[in-house]
Phi, psi and omega in degrees: 000127181274131182267004176093357179238013175103340177284137184244126178264126174290132181300130172083010177285137179290140176285137177285148176291146178297327181231131173277097189314311182300321181278331181294313182306316173296314182293328185288346178296340178257042184282000168111010177284123189283349175192173187287334179289337178286318177292318175300322181301326175304323178289326178289331171302309190295313174308313179292325179291332177277006174088017183291141168248002181208128181235127176247128177249137175229133172244114182212193181236150172224184186300325181280357183123201180286146182232141174235130179227142185229112186247141177227169178247040176283196190278353173074183186221147178277178181291323184295316180295325178296311184299315176301323183299330185272357174270142181293129185078004179271114176196143181280358176242029178302135177080355184297135178250007187269351189227203180278324183265178181192322192256337180086015183257351192296309185296305178294318186295311181293323184287316185285341171292344187239334191224155175271357182213132172239126175244134173231131175244133178220136185218162178221143181055038182067359180283161186302144182291156171264140177234141181210155180214157176221117189242127187298313182295324181289321179291314179304327183268003179080359173296329183231091184280348178202190176270118180283158177296136184292158185245144171281138185219172173290160168298134185286149175306339183300333191276335181077186179275348186253036183287146182290166181295333176219159178158189188213141181235120176253132186236116170261127178238154180058053182287114183247358186232018176296147184284333179234141182272344181262131183294328186284326178293317182292319173306316178299309178303316184294326183281336175285314185282318182284341176296316179288316186292324186248026181305321179293322182290320179296316175294331179280001177120351180290125173267110178251127178240140170234122181046042175082356176254130183297137178273120180272144180289136179259116182257098182292344179272343183059037176272321182304322184269355181082008177282322181279155178227121176308131176259111179056182180278155176309145174266136176245135174239110177276125190245144171228121180234166173274121178289182179296330185266006187090350179286162182271121177250128174256154175189168182239132167262125182247141179228127177230146187246149178221139169265133170278157182273092185297321181301325175272334184246003186287337180264012180285150174302159182298319177306313179291325171301321181288332174292325175286348180085024176270297180290122174074008179285148170300124188281319180251135178245133176250124185242130173247113182059040177081359180248130180287130187242346180194153184202142177157218174250098196232137170061029181256025166066222185274354182284128177274155178275142181232169183301329183282350172284356172292346194254022174214163182223154176224136174235121178261132177243135177211154177277158178299343180297338180260019181315306183303320179301314184276350176073048183276129173260176187294330181288345173058045183225011172194161169248157174229074190304142175286169181292325177303311180299310187300319183292330183277318186266320197298316186302317176284329177287328175297318182299309183299319173306305184300321177300312179299316180301316171303309187297315177306316181295311179306311182298320171301314182295323177295315179290331169292326175290323171302326181288323172296324185274348183303311180301322179291316179297327182293313185298324176293324172297321183290329179281333194308321178299339189264356180263162182294148187292152181266144170293159181298152176292139181279171172302326176289325173299317183291326185291316174300319175299318177292322174297324180284325180287333188305125183071011180243148175267077176282157177297144181283157172305154180301141173292142175080015175096185184094176179239131177265160179237137183228123170252123187221117174300136182219124184273008186300301181298329179294317187281331176269358176083017181291156188252356173296134180290328173202170183229138181250135172220160183221146163224189181298101173098001176222145172246119181250120173249111185270117188263136180271107182296349180282339184286129187308318181298321180287323183294313184294317179302322184271354176291156176300324181219087185310141175291165184301145178070004179307308183297313178309312187293318181299318178298316175293325175291319172301320170304319183288314184296323183285323179291329183270003178282154181300150183313311184297339180272343188299316178304319174287331171288329178290326174294311177302327176291323184290317185291318179301316179299313184295317180297310181302322181293324178292322183290320183289337179291335185276353180296148182301315187287356176264359180274000000 
């Protein structure tokens, strides 16, 4: 039979199978899971979609080597569903855009990427479980050409006596591709990575355990613990794309940015910064349906990552309806954004990234300056008992002090009373074009002088070596301002000059070089 392009098919010739099963199963072991945590995450996805509220993961050893098992209290599966679940592409939810899964590849694909044998037990309503398995060596040798119909069996001893009325147990045996070979080390790695990937589910009530220890949600934005600070309102991008069937699919991509506390953390040891996720941490976290599928330096346009970019974070959220736009594959462990998506997101994300980089740089400069100013503040606090007492702060003083302290790690008021002094660079006047060299605020126990970095006097005072005549020019400018004041104001200004001079004299006596 001529197919029109020169090929001739002999009548009665047998059609070959589309897939050579024996070789396919061996090849699919290299399907691209980047680590064991990514493969285990597929099983947690399945459990969550089955309505599980508790997922128990156990890594241990048996005679054949390491073993991994995952137990959940979801709705369980009947025999037909279980058989289908072990087939590649077998899923009752194939193509579903409402949840975590979509392709029906997760259970067999992730399991065989790590182990040579997969066993699944599933039960409903307390009845005896259905059991099915998939064995790489049996398939490769032709002993298991497909997935057999599940068999009813007793509950395996692995489940113990406190099993839920319905659920599923997945067991990986003969694990030859786990990234770590010691159960305790792998358990620690799983807790850290799964806590980040499934943070939204954990906050929503999912109890996830690894080797008997509860997995804690890992928040890369540090918002839950109060360390991170939101930068502006989230950016929202409404997107319309053409779906697989030609229909118009809509969805919203949300991007929110967070600044980390440079003031409090910049002096920490490198090891502690790394433990907090600052040094070497992924800047961008991408969440699909609330589940992290990628993290790194992503969609920031032409901006390259710099050291100051360690100090802010971005979280991108999108629904499964936009999978094609983000280039999501069945392993759900990375994105491959299309050009359309890059053109939509990158320009705005890059602008914010550059702004946050500048802010982080300024915050570091301010933190280093705080270190320089601390001895001067301490000197002034020692002299304070020798100076005339201060009147109580006004409500306006307190309000301004609260505004200046917001988001800054300022020194606390002295213990046991007294007045503490705080010098803090403040860009408010700089940004609003104000001409004042400093602003004064007070609260209970602190006198805060907010310095305007844009003023020449402040720049000179904070420079390592002030230029010639700076002090003389300051005195002349103050004298001129007093002389130019209206006559009724001059007595008050003269009194201010007298009190300022007396206070300055006392402070200068305390300097080490004055003794």
